[in-house]
Kinemage of the C-alpha trace (Angstrom):
@kinemage 1
@onewidth
@group {chain A} dominant
@subgroup {mainchain}
@vectorlist {calphas} color= white
{ca met a 1} P 43.340 -72.063 -69.427
{ca pro a 2} L 45.584 -69.041 -68.880
{ca ile a 3} L 44.299 -65.522 -68.377
{ca tyr a 4} L 45.966 -62.841 -70.519
{ca thr a 5} L 45.878 -59.102 -69.913
{ca tyr a 6} L 45.421 -56.847 -72.958
{ca arg a 7} L 45.748 -53.053 -73.298
{ca cys a 8} L 44.707 -50.810 -76.164
{ca glu a 9} L 47.338 -48.249 -77.183
{ca asn a 10} L 44.660 -46.038 -78.751
{ca cys a 11} L 42.046 -45.641 -75.993
{ca gly a 12} L 43.985 -47.088 -73.011
{ca val a 13} L 41.371 -49.674 -71.998
{ca gln a 14} L 42.836 -52.694 -70.189
{ca phe a 15} L 41.071 -56.047 -69.668
{ca asp a 16} L 41.698 -59.734 -68.970
{ca gln a 17} L 40.798 -62.508 -71.398
{ca thr a 18} L 40.817 -66.281 -70.826
{ca gln a 19} L 42.308 -68.026 -73.866
{ca lys a 20} L 43.765 -71.364 -74.845
{ca phe a 21} L 47.473 -71.591 -75.634
{ca ser a 22} L 46.575 -72.413 -79.221
{ca asp a 23} L 44.276 -69.364 -79.674
{ca pro a 24} L 45.746 -66.439 -81.651
{ca pro a 25} L 46.286 -63.242 -79.621
{ca leu a 26} L 43.547 -60.614 -79.798
{ca ser a 27} L 44.315 -57.582 -81.959
{ca lys a 28} L 41.050 -55.610 -82.208
{ca cys a 29} L 40.003 -53.436 -79.241
{ca pro a 30} L 36.418 -54.108 -78.020
{ca glu a 31} L 35.975 -50.409 -77.033
{ca cys a 32} L 37.303 -48.368 -79.951
{ca gly a 33} L 37.426 -51.117 -82.622
{ca lys a 34} L 41.000 -50.328 -83.771
{ca lys a 35} L 43.762 -52.920 -84.157
{ca thr a 36} L 46.029 -51.447 -81.464
{ca leu a 37} L 45.606 -54.161 -78.822
{ca leu a 38} L 48.744 -55.592 -77.183
{ca lys a 39} L 49.377 -58.231 -74.508
{ca val a 40} L 50.608 -56.913 -71.171
{ca tyr a 41} L 53.394 -59.023 -69.660
{ca gln a 42} L 53.629 -58.842 -65.882
{ca pro a 43} L 56.323 -60.244 -63.586
{ca val a 44} L 55.601 -63.535 -61.886
{ca gly a 45} L 56.371 -64.046 -58.193
{ca ile a 46} L 58.830 -66.875 -57.547
{ca val a 47} L 59.356 -68.543 -54.181
{ca phe a 48} L 62.459 -70.672 -53.622
{ca lys a 49} L 61.905 -73.371 -51.031
{ca gly a 50} L 64.228 -75.929 -49.513
{ca ser a 51} L 67.306 -76.087 -47.342
{ca gly a 52} L 69.536 -74.699 -50.114
{ca phe a 53} L 67.964 -71.223 -50.009
{ca tyr a 54} L 67.717 -68.456 -47.426
{ca ala a 55} L 64.504 -66.572 -46.747
{ca thr a 56} L 65.861 -63.745 -48.946
{ca asp a 57} L 65.952 -66.099 -51.963
{ca his a 58} L 69.748 -66.312 -51.984
{ca arg a 59} L 71.432 -69.643 -52.261
{ca ser a 60} L 73.466 -71.056 -49.386
{ca pro a 61} L 77.271 -70.965 -49.642
{ca ser a 62} L 78.692 -73.691 -51.904
{ca gly a 63} L 75.172 -75.002 -52.485
{ca gln a 64} L 75.415 -77.115 -49.339
{ca ser a 65} L 72.416 -77.929 -47.239
{ca arg a 66} L 72.233 -77.300 -43.505
{ca thr a 67} L 73.173 -80.883 -42.654
{ca thr a 68} L 76.451 -80.750 -44.570
{ca gly a 69} L 77.094 -77.050 -43.950
{ca asp a 70} L 79.433 -77.782 -41.027
{ca lys a 71} L 81.937 -79.528 -43.320
{ca lys a 72} L 84.531 -77.236 -44.845
{ca asp a 73} L 85.402 -77.492 -48.473
{ca glu a 74} L 88.964 -77.796 -49.725
{ca lys a 75} L 89.253 -74.185 -50.875
{ca ser a 76} L 88.381 -72.731 -47.489
{ca glu a 77} L 90.838 -75.104 -45.767
{ca lys a 78} L 93.616 -74.042 -48.157
{ca ala a 79} L 92.793 -70.376 -47.576
{ca glu a 80} L 92.985 -70.868 -43.800
{ca lys a 81} L 96.356 -72.621 -44.080
{ca ile a 82} L 97.745 -69.809 -46.241
{ca ala a 83} L 96.476 -67.210 -43.765
{ca glu a 84} L 98.144 -69.087 -40.888
{ca lys a 85} L 101.463 -69.217 -42.788
{ca ile a 86} L 101.318 -65.491 -43.486
{ca glu a 87} L 100.578 -64.733 -39.822
{ca ser a 88} L 103.414 -66.951 -38.592
{ca lys a 89} L 105.874 -65.344 -41.033
{ca ser a 90} L 104.870 -61.825 -40.023
{ca glu a 91} L 105.240 -62.749 -36.337
{ca ser a 92} L 108.700 -64.226 -36.928
{ca val a 93} L 109.834 -61.125 -38.830
{ca ala a 94} L 108.518 -58.851 -36.079
{ca ser a 95} L 110.215 -60.877 -33.335
{ca lys a 96} L 113.685 -60.681 -34.914
{ca glu a 97} L 115.903 -57.954 -33.535
{ca pro a 98} L 117.238 -55.451 -35.998
{ca ala a 99} L 120.896 -55.882 -36.905
{ca ala a 100} L 123.358 -53.740 -34.973
{ca pro a 101} L 124.731 -50.860 -37.003
{ca thr a 102} L 128.273 -51.408 -38.193
{ca ala a 103} L 130.931 -48.923 -37.289
{ca val a 104} L 132.459 -47.129 -40.205
{ca ser a 105} L 135.848 -45.626 -39.732
{ca lys a 106} L 136.494 -42.430 -41.511
{ca lys a 107} L 139.864 -41.891 -43.140
{ca asp a 108} L 141.143 -38.431 -43.841
């Protein structure tokens, strides 16, 4: 059976109560007797385990496990090819000599 935490908004008393899922929530405070009792919801710790997660709870790239992590996916291969093309084009542009200036004759 789960343990629920309750807090009274009137007197501030806080306590834990074991209840079934089917039991209605408590509403009357055992200290002051008023109907100002509310459930306190607390965060639950989650631990991700397995080869698809890092120790910091972040998922591995592309959801791949360590055994298949050395294989590259199609998108990264395409990105590498595009980067290589850009580098080769910039090198070819840089290696070209600038055109010689043309002589302009001036007429009076």
